[in-house]
N, C-alpha and C positions, 0 to 999 in steps of 0.2 A: 368546618364541621361545628355543629352546635354543641356546647357543653351541657352536660346533664347533671342535675343535682344542685345542691346549695351553693350559691356564690359566696366565696370567702371574702370578707372585708379585710383589705390589707392593713387597715389601722390596727386590727386585732392580732395581726401576725407578728410574732416576735422572733428574734434571731435564733433562739434555741430550738425552735420547732423545726420539724423535718418533713411536714406534709408537702407533697408536690402535686401540682396540677397536671393531670394527664395532657399530653400535647400530641398533636399529629405530626407525622413526618419522621418519627423515629421507629424503626422496625423492631419488633420484639426480638429478644436475644435468640429465641429458637429459630426464627426465620433467617437469621444470619449465619447459622451453622453450616448449611450447604455451601454457601458462598465461601466461607472461610476454609472449608475442607477442600474445595476446588482450587483455591489459591495455594494452599499448602501442598497439595499433590502436584500441581503444575510447577511450582517453584522447586520442589524436591526433584522432580524429573529433569528440569532444565539445569539446575546446579549440578546434579549428579552427572549428567551428560558432559558438562563442561569440565568437571573435576576428573572424570574417568581417565586413568592413565593408559598408555600403550603397553599391553602386557607382552612380555617376551620370556621364553624359557632360558635356562642357563646356557644352552648350547646353540641358541638361535644365531649367534654371531660367527659361528664356524664357517669357514670358506674352503673351497677346494684347494688342497695342498697343505692345509694346516695339519698339525700333529695333535691327535686326541690326548688330552691330559688324564683321562680315566676311561675305564670300561663303560660302555653305554649299552644297556639291554632294553629290549621292548618291555614296557611296564604293562602292556595289554595287547590283545590281538589287534593287528593292524592290516588294513586292506589298502595297499599302496598302488597308485596308478603308475603304470609303465609309460611314462610320458613319451619316450622315444618311439615305442611301438604305436602308441595312440596317434602320435604326430604323423607317422608314416601312413597309417591306415587312412587318416583323414585327408592327407595330401593326395593319396591315390584316388580317393573318392572325388576330390575336387578336380583332379586332372582328367578323370574319365567321364565326368559329367558333360553330356553333349551340349554344343552351342544351340541356342534357340533362334529359329528364323520364323518370321511371320510371312505366311503365304497369302497373297492378295489375289483371290480368284475373281473379285469384282473388276480388277483392272483389265482382264482379258475380255470380259463381257462389255466393258466400256469401250474398248478399242473396236470390237466387232460392231457394236451399235453405231459408232461414228462412221465406220466404213460403209455400212448399209445405208445410213442416212444420207451420206454424201453422194453415193451412186444413185440412190432413189431420186435425189434432187435433180441430177442431170437427166435421168430417164424421163422424169416428168417434164423437164424443159424441152426435150426433143418432142415429146408427145403433144405438147400444147402448141408449139411453134411450127412443126412440120409433121403433122399427124400421118399423112399418107406415106411419106418416106419412112417414118418411124415404124409403121406397121409392116412395110416391106422389109426393113432391116430385121425386125423381130421375127418375121416368118422365115427369112433366110437363116437366122441364128438357130431356129428350132429344128431345121433340117439336118444340120451337122452339129457335132459336139463343140469343138473349137478348131475350126479349120481355116487357117489364115488365107489359103488359096481360094477356098469357097467364098470366104468373106470378101476377099478382094474382087473376085469375079462378080459377086453380088453387087458390089459397088459399081463394077463396070457394066453389069447388066441393067443398071438404072438407066432410064432414058437420059439423053443429054441434058434435057431441061431439068430433071430431078437432080442429076449429079451437080449441075450448076447451082441449083438452089441449096443443096446440102453443103457444098463447098462455101457458098456465100454465107450461109447460116453459121457454120463452124468458124468462119473468119470474122464474124461481126463483133462489135464492141460489147454488145449485150451478152454474147456467148463468153467472151473473155471475162466479163464481170461475174458471170455465173461460175466460171472456173475458179475465180478467186474466193467465191463463197464456198465452193467445193473444198478448196484448200483449207479455208478457215475451220470448216467442220472437222476435217481430219486432224487439225491442230498440229500441222507440220508443213514445212515449206517444200514445194515440189519444183523440180527443174523444168526449163522450157522443153527439154528433150522428152521428159516424161509426159508433159501435157500434149506434145505432138503425137506421141505414141497413143495416148488415150483418145485423142481426136481421130486418129487413123482407125481405131477400133470402135469408135463411136460410144465409148463408155459402156460397153456391153456388160450384161449381167454376169457372164462367165468370168470376167476379170474380178468383179466383186466376190463371187463365190470362191474363187481360188485364193484370193487374199485372205478372206475370213477363215478358210479351211487351214491354210498353212500357219497362220498366226495362232489359231486355236490349238493345233497339234503341238506346236513348239512351246507355247506358254503354259500348257497344261503340265508339261514336264516340271517346270519350275526354273526360272532364270535368275541368276545372280549377276552382279556387276562384274565380278572377277573371281575366278576359282583360286586365285593366289592366296586369299585370306580365309578360305574355307578349309577347316580341319576335318577331313573325312576319316582320319584314323580312328577317332572316337565317335564318328557319326554326327549327325545333326538332327535336332528335333524340330519338325515342321508343325506350326500351329496355324490353322486356317482362320483368317480374320473373319469375325462375324459368326463363327461356329465353334462348337466345343470339341471339335475333332483335332487330334494331333497324332503324329506318327514319327518314328525314328527311322532315319535313312542312314545306312552304313556303307552302301555301294557308291563308289566315286562317280559312277555313270548315272546315278539317280537324278542328278540335277546338272544343269549346264550354265555357262556364262554367256555373255553377249557374243563373244567370238565364236563359241561353239554353236550358238543359236544361228548365226549367219551361215556357218558351214552346213548345218542341218537344213536350213532354208534353201540353200543352193541345190542340195540333193533332191529335195521335194519338188523344186521347180523343174529340174532336169528330168525327174522320173514322171511327172504328170503333164508336162507340156513338151511337145516334140521339138527337137533341136532346130528344125528348119524355121520355127516361129520365134526367131531371136528377139524381135521387138517386143513380142508379148511376154517372153521370159524376162526380158530386161525391165519392163515397167512393173510387172508384178513383184519381181525380186526387189526392185528399188523401193516401192511403196511399203513392202513388208519390213524391210530393213529400217525404214523411217519410223515405223509404228511399234516394232517390238522393243520392249524395255523390261528391266528387271522387275519381277513380281515377288522375289524373295529378299527380305531385308533382315539384317542381323539385329536382334533385340538384346541390347547390352544389359538393361536392367533385369529382364526376366532371366537371362543367362546367369547373372551373378546371384539372383535369388535361388535358382535351381541348384547352383553349386553350393551355396550356403546350406540349403536343405539337405543336400547329399552329405555334406560334412557333418551336419547335425545328427543325421540318422546313424552315423557310425558311433558305436558305443566305445567308451574308453577301455583300455586293456589294464587289468589289475593283477597283482600277485599278492600273496598273503605272507605276513610275518607273524609267527606265533609268539605269545607272551613268554618272556624269558629268553628269547632268542637274542644272541649277541649281534649287535648292529656294528659296532667297531670296538677294537681292543685298545687299551692304553698304549700310546706310542705309535699307533697306526696312522698312516697318512690318509687324510679325508679325501675320498673320491666323490664323483658326481652321484654314484649310486648310493653312497652313504648319506649324502645330503637329502636325497629324496626320502629315505627312511626317517631321517631326523626331522625333516619338515612335517611329515605325517604325525610323528610322535609329539612334536612341539604343538601342533594345532589342537590336538586333543587335550593336552595339559593346559594350554592357555585358555581354551574354551571353558573348562571347569573352573579354573582360578578366576577368570574374568567375571563369571556369573557371581561368584562368592564376593569378589571385591566390590562389584557394583551394588550388590545387596547391602554390604557393609556401609558403603558411602551413603546410600539412600537412607538407611536407618539413622546414621549420624546427622545428616543434613536435616532430616525430619525432626530429630530431637532438638537440634539447635533452633530451628524455626518455632517449634512448640514452646520452648523456654522463652523465646523472644515474645511470642504471643501472650504467654502467661504474665510476663512483665507488663505488657501493654494493658492487658485486662485488669491487672491489679492497680496500676498507677496511672494509666491513661485510658480509662474505661470507654470514654466517648469515642476515642480513636478507633476502637475495634468495630464500631458501626459505620465508620467513614470509609466507604468502599474505595473511593478515589484515592484517599491517602494511603490505604493499604496496598492498592495496586501500584502506586508510585513508589512506595518503599520497596516492594518486591522487585519492581523493574530496575530501580537504582542498584539493588544488590546484585541482580543477575547481570546487568550491563557492566558493573564494576568488576565482577569476576571474569566476564567475557573479555573485557578490555585488558585485564591483567594477563590473561592467557595469550591474547593477540600480541601484546608487547613481548612476552616471554618467547613466543614462536619467532618473532622478528629478531630478537636478540640472540636466540640460539643460532639462527642462520648467519648472523653477522659474526658471532663469536667463533664459529668453526672455520671461518675464512681469515681471521685476523690473529693478532698476537696477544690480545687481551682476553682473559678468562671469561667464559660465559657467566660464571657466578658473579662477576663484578658488574656486568651489564644489567643483570636482573635487579640490582639495587636502584636502577633508574626507573623501574616500573612504577607508575603513579597509583600506588595502592590506596591512597587516602582520598581519591576523588569522590567516592561514594559517601565517605564520612563527612566531607566538607559540604556536599550537597544536602545531606540530611541535617547537618547543623544549621545551614542557612534556611532551609524550608520548614524544619520542624523545631524541636527543642533540644536543649543541652543533654538531658538524660537519655532521650531517644538516640541521639548521636553517639553517646558513650556506649550504649548497648549494641548499636549497629557496628561500631568500631570493633568491639570485642568479637561479635559474630563474624565480621569480615576477616579479622586476623586469623581466626580458626580455619576458615575456608581457604585462605591463602596458604596456610600451612599444609593443607591437603593437596593444593594445586601444584606445588613444587616439591619434587623429591628432596628429602632432607631439608625441608623448608622451615625449620624452627627459627633460624636467623631472620628470614624474610617475614615470618609471622610477627616477630617482635618489632621489626621496623614498621610493618603495617600498623600494628597497635599503637606505637609511639606517634606516628603521623596522625592517626585517627583521633587520639586523645588530645593532641594539640588543636586540631580543627574544632573539636567539641568544646574545649576550654575557651576558645575565642568566639563561641557562637553568639554571645550577646554583643560582640563588637563589630558584627557585619553590618555596618551602617552606610558604607560607601563601597562602590565596586573596587576601589583601590585597596580595600582591606583584604580582598581575595588574594592579591599579589603579596601583600605583607604576610598573610597567613601561610601562603606557599613558601615564602622564605623561611618562616619559622618551622614549617614541616621539613625543609632542607636541613636546618640545624638539628632538628630532632632526629632525623635519619642519621646524620653524621655522628651525633652523640651516642646513638644506639649501636652503630656499626663499629666504632672504635673499641669498646670493651669486648665485643664479640670477636674481633680480629685479634685482640690481645689474648683471649682464651685459646684461639686457634694458632697463635704464634705466627700470624701473617701480617701484623700491622706494619712492621718495619720491613716492607717488601714492596715490590711493584704491584702485587695483587692488593695489598692493604691500601696503597695509595689510590688505586682505581676504584676500590670499594667505596671509599669516602667521596671521591669525585662524583661517581655516578649516584650516590645517595643524595648529594647536594642537587644534582640535576633533576632527580625524581621529584623533589618538592616544587621546583619551577614548572615541571610538566603538569603537576597537579593543578597549579594556579591557572595555567593556560587552558587546560581542558575544562575546568569549572567555569571560567569566564565565558567560554563559548557555549557550554551546555546549559547554563542557568537560564538565559533568555529563551532558549528553545523549549525547556521544560515549562517555563512560565506560560509560553504561548500555547503549547499542546495541551497541558493539563489545567490551564486556567487557574494556576496557583500563583500566589503573590508573595515574594520574599520581602523581608524588611528593607532590603536595599531598594527595591522598586518603590515601596511605600514611602521611604524617606525622600526619594527623588520627587515623588508626587506631593509630598508635604511642603515643598518649597513654595512659599507664598508669592514667589515671582513667576510661578507657572502662568502661561499665557491666559488660561481661563480665569484664574483668580485675579490677575492683573486687570483683565477686562471687567470682572465682576465689581471690583472696588471702584471703578470709574462709572460703570453703567448703573449699578445698584448698590451704593455704599452701605445702606441700611441692611440689605441682605448679606453683604460681605461680613459686617461686624456680627450680625446674628449668627452666621455660619461659624465664625471663629469661636464664639461662646459655646455653641452647640458642640463643637469639637472638643472643647475643654471638658464639658459635662460628660460627653460620650466616652472620652478617653479614661476618665476617672472611674466611671461606672463599669466599663469593660475590665479594667484592672481589678475592680472589687469582686467580680464574679468569675474571673479566670478566662475571659474572652480575650480577643486580640485588641489591646488598647490603641496601638499605632494605627491599625486598619480602621478602627471606629473613628479616630480623630480625622484621618485623611478623608474618609468617606463623607464625614460631616462637612468638610470644607467644600465639597462639590455637590452636596445633595440638592441645593436650590439654584444651581446655575441656570436653570430654565427661566428664572425670573428676569434675566437680562433682556429677554425679548420684549416684555411689557412691564418694566420695573415700577412704573407709576401706578399700577393697579394693586400694589401690595403695600400694606400699611406701614411697614418699616421704611419704605422709600418715599412716603408722602410727607409733604411739608405744609404747615398751616391748616386751613380748613378746606382746602381743595381736595375733593374726592371724586375720582373718575367714575365711581360706581353710581353716583347720585342720579345720573340720567339713564341708567341701564336697568333692564328688567332683571329680576333675581336669577332667572335661568341663564341669561347671557353672562352675568357676573360669575356665576358658578363655572360656566364653560371656560371663561378666561383663567380662573384660578386653576382649574383642572389641567388646562393646556400646558402649564409650566412643567408638568411631568414629562410629557412628550418632547417639549422643546429642550429640556435638560438631557434627555436620552440622546436626541439628535446631536446636540453640542458635544456630549461625551464621546459619541462614536466618531464624530468628525475630528476630534482631538485625540482619538485612540486611547481613551482611558481604559483601564482594565475592566473586564466583564463584571467582576464582583462589585466595583463601584457603580457601574451602570445598573446592576440589580438593586442596589440601595436607593438610587435615584427613583427607580420604578416603585419601590416598596415603602418609601419613607412616610407615605400617608396611608398605606394599606388600602382598605376600602372604606375609609372614614367618611363620615357625613359632614358636609359644609353646613353646619347648624344654622348660622346666622341667616344665610340666604334661603335656606329651606324654610325656616320659620317665617321669614318675610314673604316668601311665595305663598305659604299657607294662609297668611293674613290677607293676601290679595286674591286668593283663589276664588274663582267663579265656577262652581261645579257644573253649571249648565254648559260652559264652554269647554273646559279641559281640566281634568283633575290633576293635581300636583303629585308626581310620583317621587318617592324618596330616592329610588335608584338614580334618578336624573341629577341628584345633588350629592352623590357619593363618588369618590375617586375610583378609578377602574382597577386599582390594585396592581399586582398581587399583594397579599399580606406578607409581612416580613417572614423570611424563611431561615434566617440565622439569628443568633443572639446579637451580633453586632448591628444587624439591620433593625431589630426591635429596639435596641438601645438608642439608635439615631432617631427613630420615630418618637420615642418617649422624650428624649432630650429636646427635639425640635418643638414639641408641644409645650414642654415645661418652660423652656426659655422664653417663648412668646407670651405665655400666660403670666410669667413672673413680672413682666414689665407693667402689668395692669394693677399690681398691688400698690395701694397708697402707702401702707406701712409694712414693708417686707421684713417683718420680724421672723426669727427662726421658727416660731410656732406656726405663724401664718404661712410661711413657705412650706413647712412640712405638711400642713393641711392641704395646700394647693397641690403639691406633688402627689400626695396620696390620692387625692380626688381624681387627678388626671390619669394616674396609672390604673385606679379602680375602673374608670370609665372605659379605657382602652381594653382592659381585661374583659369587662362585661360585654363590650361590643365585638369581641372575638378577634381583635386585631393581633393578638399575641398567640393565636392557636398553633401556628406553624413554626414558632421561633425557638422551641426547645427550652424556653425559660421556665424555671421552677418558681414557686412562691418564695422560696428562700432567696433566689436570685433577685426577685422583684423587691424584696425587703432590703437587700444590700444596695440595689440601684437607688431606692428611695433615700437611704442614708447618704449615699454619695452625692446625689443631686442637691439635697438639703445643705450638705457641707459646702459644696462649691458655690451655691447661690447665696448662702449666708456670707461667704467671703466676698462675693461680688457686691452685695448690697450693704455690707457692714459700714462703709464710710460714705454712703450716699446721703447727701444733704436733702432734707425735705423742704421744698419750696412751697409757699402758700399758693393755692390754686382756687379757682372759682368753685363754689359749692355745687352749682348746677352741673358742672362737669363731673364732679365726684359722684353725684347722685346718678348721673347718666351712665357712667361706667359701672358703678355698683349695681345699678338696675339691670344692665345688660348681663353682668356676671351672674346675678341671681336667677335671671330668666332663662339661662342656657342649660337645658336639661341634659343634653347629650355631651356637651363640652362645658366644663365649669369656668371657662375663660373665653374671651373673644379670641377666635382663632387668628393666628398671625397672618393667614392668607385671606382674612376678612377685613374689609375697611372699617374704620371707626364710623359710628353713626354721626351724621352731620347734625347741625343744630336744627336744620329743617326737619329731619326725620324725627328729632326729639319732640 
């Protein structure tokens, strides 16, 4: 974003002034209100839900057989469910709900179609192979209905030659093959006897018609596998598959099973086919029995659904108790009917009291959170705009209370089954986990206020929880007190042990007050208090890396681990690019002191400085601090190629950082430590060599891709990087010349817009200037001035004077060779 208005010369800016440069990236206070309100409401709701106790009336613990200690009257009109009557009604509804059966009418049609298709196949086979005999048999069949004698005589009336042909045809392999096909169509296996009977009657149409008629009559009734499992006392509900129709059958004769179907079939055969035609009766009966199958199936799921619906339709039975009516008298024995009335009375009382209690908890929680926010706004104003930090603080508080409740629930379960009091177990709850995490990730004063808030909430979480609230506060204060000492992960365990001691020291006087110290309970109170501190250390050790990973926050412990100069990347840097390594160390010193001066994170600024130029390891010889003598790799390169090589160290650094799993905040500084700055030397050189007729030189081709610094620490590293490189070009680094150089560099970065997103104020820049000058003066104070060739001095001075955008030769730009001069 371009700045509008007069550019302020930092040389004229003095410590006492308070003018601030507007910067982008900081939301106005008004725009942050909705977010803060949402956070407050969400946290209030979550914490209130966790703290909400289980509400019980005074007589909720009465059981059948107990003796009432006082008269209990109804305090209001009560409508009480008669559960016994309601249960009976619902049970009767369930028992009388009919079973549901699915009626498959398509099955009957399918069987009839198979029978028709099979017999039509055989008729066609007769007609095609012996048409004259087929026609004679068909004519004879039409003369009589089903007359075996006539049929037999018809066969005898055939000429000897026809009878021989018919017999030969029906005995052929082709005919046998066709019978197998006939059997396959029916989807059932037939006996040789049945095939013999069918051949005797030449597969006549009357056989097909009788089979279809008998099957249709039987299966239309409805056939089940067995009547043994059919409960006809309450009827059955028939649902026709594929249709919306259903009907209830209550008559036991309304449906039949397979056994009854076979009996009915036998009667139909005997009634419709004369007794003298035994073979015809036999084959028809045999095939029907093979084909008839159940078309009624019990639908368990639908039956259970209908039963549930029937039960649901039945309304509960209620009776009324008037206000003031005696429920049970003092000294009376509590019966089941009394318990029903007391339960109804208790539910109404608890409902009213629980609403009031929840409202009270919500108001107190909101008040505590508001006071916490007031403190942050007053003393940590910038934090109120850091949404991630606010979310993290809120999440730590909620998880700390949730974890405490979980431990209490577990200890309650253990305590009721053992010989140790539950109150002793609760001293082992790791109340100080949240306080230690805040102390490590934030600052001492924030941890102190957090501990105070946490102890109040613990007091509400536990009934009669004053003692536990004090223990929580003591452990939290210890973790906050040691906040500046969290330099190694081993300090977490040491702090946990100190929390154990603080717990014990707090518990002892509390037990003295309660006269329980010299007892089994007092002993276990102290023991579990000591255990609580150890649990705190264990949980924090596991949770801290997880929080750092999820929220991309960095604790001082992690930064101190990265500041080890034996880190693989730094060890490689000192070998591959020793000049860059030493440059990075000095930049780290400059950045650390400047960050300290403006209230930024000095440790992070120093550590980030160590890694900001690791990308130069890929091509170290192209950077001035790693060049020796007069050899310059850029002499034979075009300015555009040289600028690409210099720019590439950003991407190379990011790749190396990711491969070595450096934290995201350091990777961001590697990306941002040049912002979108111009590589002035090569840009000017390209402009001198420019031929407008071929290709114009574009400024953006000689700028770093950015982004610009988005944090104060990132901006400090950018400035320290430039200042350190430029300071090496001064012939006489006196304090006044160093100050002029530093102010000129910071002015140029300011004017170029590189600090727009960094949240630095002009007052910050003034402090950074003083810090840089103080450190550089110390570095060059004992430097011995060696005589050097005048032409070299003039060459460097000339370069310095001719650089409009950068008042010094950029450290990523090679020195001019004698040839260039």
